[in-house]
N, C-alpha and C positions, 0 to 999 in steps of 0.2 A: 504494500500500500504506500502510495506516495505521500510525503509530508508536504504541508503547506506552510510557508514561512512568509513573514513580512520583513521589510528591508530598509536598509540605508539606501538612499537613492540619489541620483544627481540630475539627470536630464530626461526630458520627455517622460516616458513610462519605464524608468529604470527599476531594477530589482536588486535586493540584497537581504541579509538576515540580521535580526537583532541579536544582542549579546546574550540576553536571558529569555524572558518570556516574550513570545511574538506579540507585536503591537502594530495596529493599523493606523496610518495617518489619515486625517480627514481631507488631505489635499490631493488625493489620487486623481490623476488625469492621464489620458493617452495622447492628447493633442498639444498640450502646452509644451513650450520649450524650457519650462522650469522643471527642476527635479520634483519627483513625487514618489510616494511609497505605494507599492502594489504587491499582489500575490504572485507567486511563481511556483511552478511544478517542475522539478528536475530530479534526476536520480543519478548518483555516481557512487561507485563502490571502490574505495581505495584504502589500503592499510595505512593508518596514521603513524607517522614517526613520533616516537615518544618525545614530549616536550622536555627540554632541559630545565629541570627544577632547581638548578643552581642560580637561575635568574628569578627575580621577584615577579609576582603577578603585577601587570601594568595597570595603573589607574590614572585618572586625570590629575591626581595629586602628585604622582611620581614620574609621569611620562617624560617631562622635559629633562629632569635630572638623569633618569635612566638612559634615555636615548642619547643624551649629550655624552655621557661616559662610554656607552656602547659604541658610539660613532668614533670616538678617539681610539678605541681598541680594535675596531673593524673598519678599515678605511677603503674597502672595495667599492667600486663604482659601476661594475658591469654585471648584468644578470642575463641569463639565457632562458627564455620561455619556449617550451616545446609543446606542440599539440599535433594532431593527426595531419595537419596541413604543412607542418615543417617547423623550423626554428625561427624565433624572433629575438635578436640581441638588443638589449636595452642599455643605454648609458644613463646613469643617474647623475643629476646635477649636484655639485658640491655646495651651491648657494641656497639649497633647501636641506640643511644638514639633518634636521629631525626626520624628515620624510625619507632621506637617503638611508639613515641608520635603521629606520623602521622597516624599509623594504629588505635590507640585508638581514635584519634580525628574523623577520617572518619567513624569509626564504630558507635560512639556515635551520629554523625550527620545523621546516617541512609543512608549514601551513598551506601554502599555495598548491601543494601536490594533492590536496583534498578538494580542490575547487575546479572551476571551469569557466569558459566564456558563456555567461548566462544571458547576455543581451547583445544582439547584433542589429544596429540601426543603420539602414542602408545609406552609404555615402556620408555617414556622420561619425559613428564611433563603434568600436568593438570593446565591450566591457567584460572584465573578468574579476575573479577573486572571491567567488561565493559558490555555495551549494546548499541545498536543503537537507543533505544527508546528515544524520546525527554525528557522524565522525567529524565533520566540519564544525558543527556547532559545539561539540565537546572540546575540540581544539581551541576554538575561540574562548570558551570559558576558562580553559587552562591558561591561556596567554593573558587574558584580562579584558575587562570592558573599559575601553578608553577611546578618545578621539585625539586628533593631532591639531595643535595650533596652526592656523593658516600661515604659510610662508610665501606671501606674494612678493614678487619682484618684477619690475617692468621688463627686465631682460628675458624672462620666461614667458613665452606666448603660446597660445593654442594653435601652433602651426601644424600643417600636415605631418603626421608621424610623431607628434609629441605624446608624452605620457602624463596623465594628470589623475588626481584622486577624486573619487566620488565623495559626496557629502549630503547630509540632510539639509533641507531648506527651512523646515519648520523648527521653531525654538532653537535656532542656531545663529544668533546675530553676529557672532564672530567668525562665521564661515569655517568652522573647524572641520577637518577632513575625517572621513572614515579611514581607519588604518589598514583595512583589509581589501578594499575594492578600488580598482583603477581602470582606466580606459585608454585606448589608443585612438588618437584623433585622425579622422580622414578629412571630411569637409570638401570644400570646393574653392576655386580662386575668387577673389574679390577685386573688382576694378577700382580705380582711383575714386570715382564718385561714391561707390559703396563704402569705401574706407573713410572718406570725409564724413559721410552721413553717420557712420558708426561712431566716429570720434565725437561728433556733436551730441549724439544721443546718449552715449555712455560716459562721456567725459574722459575717455582714454586717449592718451597721446602715444603715437608710435614714431620711431625713427624712420628715416627714409629706407634703411636696410630692412626693417621689419615690414614696412608697407610693400616693399618689393617681394618679400617672401609670400605675403598674402596674395599679391598680384599674380605670382607665378605658380607656386605649388599649392597655395590655398591653406585652409584650416577652418577654425571656428572662433573668430575673434570675439564674439559676444560672450564667450565663456571666460575671457581674461578678467582677472581680479575677482572671479567668482569661485574658481576652483584652483587649487595649488598645482601648478605644472612642475613635475619632479624630474623629468628626463625626456629622452627621445629615442626612437628606434634608429639604430645605426646599421642594422642588417635584418632583412626579412620583411620589409613592407609588402613584398609580393605575397607573403603568407597572410598578412593582415587583410590585403585586398581580396584574396581568394576566400578567406574566411567570411568576409563581409557579403559574399554572394550566396551564402547558405539560405535555405528556406527557413522562414520563421513564422510564428503564428501572429495573430493580430496585436499582440503585445510585445513583439520583437524577440520572443524567446526562440532559440533554435529548435527545430523539430527533432533534430538528432543531437545528442549531447556532444560537447567539445571539451573534454577534460584537458587539464594542463598539468605540466610539471615545470618547476623552476629551479635553477641552480645558480650560485654565484660563480662567475668564471674568472674574474680578476678585480 
């Protein structure tokens, strides 16, 4: 029997799981470009790696101290995500140190190996880092219930191929990130007129080089300063593109599961 979970979400009709008891948001929507919480049905069977209990359970009270120290001791910046479509190599930015340390920590704890791509939004994003199997939820409980302080910087933009973190929109005025769920940005090119309009509407300022990026390879600029961008794909965007073609239901859940594994490569 499949489990139904409710989730941390970020864009359109995104899905994810709560840390403890399932909880439904009142802002569920399928058409809005704002994040919302919705149900999801998925199933994945993977043997969980034992959580290293030499580390404390993470909470909002100790998360900054813990990840700051962990980041000093573990300075890796490259992760490889593998799925049935191939490998995606990710470079984590050092100017979002808490998010970098968090991704390295969760990868080494084996958390992501219990998850999958649970949302595929056509020409928009591929989102991963969740599953409704109890193994995943038990692992979350072992690691801890926490969120990450936003680490916004004008240098990090939602360009094509960037990696950013999901988050709740309700009751989250400081735009804290979910520590578990992330997405790969696809998007489309924006011309000069569209970029000027975007800057006026959102009050965001871009350098000429950043505008050129959105003009040529594209992305999703209206998510800038809304979600923390933590890195970028350096190899394997062809995999992300192929994955983005899979059949999904009317809430963008893949009809066939896409489980993932992740490892630190350097």
